[in-house]
Structures are given as structure tokens and as C-alpha cells.
C-alpha positions in Angstrom: 49.5 -71.6 10.7 46.3 -69.8 9.9 43.1 -70.2 11.8 40.2 -71.1 9.5 36.9 -70.0 11.2 34.5 -72.9 11.0 30.7 -72.7 11.1 29.0 -74.0 14.2 26.6 -76.9 14.7 27.4 -79.0 11.7 27.6 -82.8 11.7 30.8 -84.7 12.0 30.6 -85.8 8.4 30.3 -82.2 7.3 33.5 -81.2 9.1 35.3 -84.2 7.5 34.1 -82.9 4.2 35.4 -79.4 5.2 38.8 -80.8 5.9 38.9 -82.5 2.4 37.6 -79.4 0.6 40.1 -77.1 2.3 43.0 -79.6 1.6 42.1 -79.7 -2.1 41.8 -75.9 -2.2 44.5 -75.1 0.3 46.3 -72.5 -1.9 43.2 -70.4 -1.8 43.2 -70.2 2.0 46.9 -69.5 2.5 47.4 -67.2 -0.4 49.3 -64.0 0.3 50.6 -65.2 3.6 53.6 -66.8 5.1 51.6 -69.7 6.6 51.7 -73.1 4.8 48.7 -74.6 6.6 45.5 -74.0 8.4 44.0 -75.1 11.7 40.5 -75.2 13.1 38.5 -76.8 15.9 35.0 -78.1 16.0 32.4 -79.7 18.4 29.7 -82.2 17.4 26.7 -83.9 19.0 27.3 -87.6 20.0 29.1 -89.4 17.2 31.2 -92.5 16.8 34.1 -92.1 14.3 35.8 -95.3 13.1 39.0 -95.6 10.9 39.1 -96.6 7.3 40.5 -100.1 8.0 38.2 -101.0 10.9 35.3 -103.5 10.8 32.4 -101.5 12.3 30.6 -104.4 14.0 33.9 -105.2 15.9 34.3 -101.7 17.3 30.8 -100.3 18.0 27.6 -101.3 19.8 25.3 -100.6 16.9 22.1 -101.1 18.8 23.1 -98.8 21.7 24.1 -96.1 19.2 20.8 -96.4 17.4 18.8 -96.3 20.7 20.6 -93.2 21.8 20.7 -91.3 18.6 24.5 -91.5 18.3 25.7 -91.0 14.7 28.3 -93.3 13.2 30.7 -92.0 10.6 33.7 -93.6 8.9 36.7 -91.3 8.3 39.4 -91.6 5.5 42.3 -91.8 7.9 43.4 -95.0 9.8 43.6 -95.4 13.5 41.1 -96.5 16.1 37.5 -95.9 16.9 36.6 -92.8 19.0 33.5 -91.4 20.5 32.9 -87.6 20.4 30.3 -85.4 22.0 30.0 -81.8 23.0 32.6 -82.3 25.8 35.2 -83.3 23.2 37.1 -80.7 21.1 38.0 -81.9 17.6 41.2 -80.6 16.0 42.1 -80.3 12.3 45.4 -79.3 10.8 45.9 -79.2 7.0 49.3 -78.4 5.5 50.8 -78.4 2.0 52.4 -81.6 0.9 55.1 -80.4 -1.5 58.0 -80.0 0.9 56.7 -82.0 3.8 56.7 -85.7 4.7 53.3 -86.8 6.2 54.8 -88.6 9.2 57.1 -85.6 10.0 54.1 -83.2 9.8 52.0 -85.6 12.0 54.7 -85.9 14.7 55.4 -82.2 14.6 51.7 -81.4 15.2 51.6 -83.8 18.1 54.7 -82.2 19.6 53.1 -78.7 19.3 49.8 -79.7 20.9 51.6 -81.5 23.7 53.7 -78.3 24.3 50.5 -76.2 24.4 49.1 -78.4 27.1 52.4 -78.2 29.0 52.0 -74.4 28.9 48.8 -75.0 31.0 50.9 -76.7 33.6 50.0 -80.3 32.5 52.4 -83.2 32.3 51.6 -83.9 28.6 53.5 -86.3 26.3 52.9 -87.9 23.0 53.1 -91.7 22.5 54.1 -94.1 19.7 50.4 -94.7 19.2 49.9 -91.0 18.2 48.0 -90.2 21.4 48.7 -87.4 23.9 48.7 -88.4 27.5 48.4 -86.3 30.7 49.7 -88.0 33.8 49.8 -91.3 31.9 46.1 -91.1 30.7 44.9 -90.3 27.2 43.4 -86.9 26.5 43.9 -86.9 22.7 43.9 -89.5 19.9 45.1 -88.5 16.4 45.2 -89.8 12.8 46.6 -88.6 9.5 46.1 -89.1 5.8 47.2 -87.5 2.6 45.7 -86.1 -0.6 47.5 -85.2 -3.8 48.6 -81.8 -2.6 48.0 -81.8 1.2 48.3 -83.6 4.5 45.4 -83.8 6.9 45.9 -84.4 10.6 42.9 -84.6 12.9 42.3 -85.6 16.4 40.4 -85.3 19.6 40.9 -83.3 22.8 38.9 -84.6 25.8 37.6 -81.7 28.0 34.5 -83.1 29.8 33.3 -85.9 27.6 30.6 -88.3 28.9 32.8 -91.4 29.5 29.8 -93.6 30.5 28.3 -93.0 27.0 31.7 -93.5 25.4 32.2 -96.9 27.1 28.7 -98.1 26.1 29.1 -97.0 22.4 32.6 -98.3 21.8 33.4 -102.0 22.2 37.0 -102.8 21.5 38.2 -106.4 21.7 39.7 -107.8 24.9 43.0 -108.2 23.0 43.1 -104.5 22.1 42.5 -103.4 25.7 45.1 -105.8 27.0 47.6 -104.2 24.5 47.2 -101.0 26.6 47.2 -102.8 29.9 43.6 -101.9 30.8 40.3 -103.8 31.2 38.1 -101.0 29.8 38.2 -97.9 27.6 37.3 -95.8 30.6 40.6 -96.8 32.4 42.7 -95.3 29.7 41.3 -91.8 29.5 40.9 -88.6 31.5 39.1 -85.2 30.9 41.2 -82.1 30.9 38.5 -80.4 33.1 39.6 -82.8 35.8 43.3 -81.9 35.4 43.2 -78.2 34.8 43.5 -75.8 37.8 43.4 -72.8 35.6 40.6 -70.1 35.7 41.4 -69.2 32.1 40.2 -72.6 30.8 36.8 -72.7 32.4 35.0 -74.4 29.5 35.6 -76.1 26.2 35.3 -72.9 24.2 38.0 -71.4 26.3 40.2 -74.4 25.6 39.6 -73.9 21.9 40.5 -70.2 22.1 43.7 -71.0 24.0 44.8 -73.5 21.3 44.0 -71.0 18.5 45.9 -68.2 20.2 49.0 -70.4 20.7 49.0 -72.0 17.3 47.8 -69.4 14.9 49.0 -66.0 13.8 46.1 -64.9 11.4 42.7 -66.1 10.3 40.5 -66.6 7.3 36.9 -67.5 6.7 34.8 -69.7 4.4 32.7 -68.0 1.7 29.1 -68.9 1.0 30.4 -70.7 -2.1 32.8 -72.7 0.1 29.9 -73.7 2.4 27.8 -74.9 -0.5 30.7 -76.9 -2.0 31.4 -78.6 1.3 27.8 -79.6 1.7 27.9 -81.1 -1.8 31.1 -83.0 -1.0 29.6 -84.3 2.3 26.6 -85.8 0.4 28.8 -87.4 -2.3 31.7 -88.7 -0.1 30.5 -89.1 3.4 
């Protein structure tokens, strides 16, 4: 796959618009190459992201988020509600749809990411819920959706997220927690920083660099025109 260099310090809704824009114009970004898809990572200030089928009030403490300046954004993919901050690395993978089944692409991406984590000496496995676990605890949650010509897979990678803020912002039902055999969101998750004994991965940027190095063989960049179009798409659709 090809690494698409993202601009820094954008909002989560902007990066979601970037995914959609790149998917619609994917041929432009993979032209004259053997790659059939692009990959990029991004980091955002504290934000709650909820799935397209979720009822916001059932998943999020709205008052707490308002008091602490936590943005709330709905994505176009399904799946559960997640909290992201600057200790969480967001992953985006966009591939052509013509010869690929969305579920196959989704599962292949999870396999690849889990294998990259195993290369760091971690006991990483994917689950039927589209999570990636390390030593039985969640480090990555993922979702997928399709457009006319492309498949978008996106997910989280917990490096040193603030779990106290996460637990206050997200309020899943007791039934949902019991489904996973836990009493709180905090019980299910772990930061990679607590599992990695590797001097090469000393911060979240190093983790991003490692993923890009393992997954990508070339890179491309957005033009000023692309940036303007993405900003317009964000305002219209997000």
C-alpha cells in the first residue's frame, strides 16, 4: 500500500472527510503504481467518535464532554463508540473496491496490523468483534464501510491514552459491558506503552513510523487543491 502523508493538527471530522475524499478520488493517489490502496495515521485532541447506528445519549456522557471540551463526531461506519486523544493513534486504510470484498479487505487489514504488533514481540490477535488484543486486552478497535468505488477501514491504536477521561466520557450500558465479561470500559483496554519493552517505540510518533515502514512501500501527498476540497467536504458532510 502507499503512504498518504496527512497534515497535522486537524479535527477528527476533517480526517474523516479526508478518508472520504481520498476514497472518491483513489485513482488519483495510486496512479502509476502497483499499489491498490493508501494508508495514513493521524492524532487528534480529545474526541468521542460514535457509530452510524448508535444513539448518542446511550453511549456518551454529554455533560462531561461539554465541560471538558471533548468534541463529539459521528462516523459513517458502524461499530461502537470510542474515545480518542493524543495518546491514541488513528489508522486509515482505503482500497479499491472493484476486485475486493469489503469483509475480506477488513479482515486482511486486521491480520496485517496484528502481525506488525507481533513483530514488536507482542501477543497480538484479532477478534470476532474486529478488535485487536494484546495479552487478552484491547489495544485497537476497527470499523469498515464502503463507497461506490472504494472500501474504507479505520481504527484506533492505544499507545498512552488517558483511560480516566475515556471512562468518564463513554458510558456503555451494563448489558454491553457484561457481553465482554467486564464491569467497566477500563477493564477491557491496555496501552501499548505499558506492554512495549522496545527502545525503538519510545513515543506515539515512533509507533506511527514503525507501522508506515512495515505497511507501505511508497508515499504521496495532498495538494493545496485537495486540502481545500477536504475542508469543504468536512463542512458539508460532517
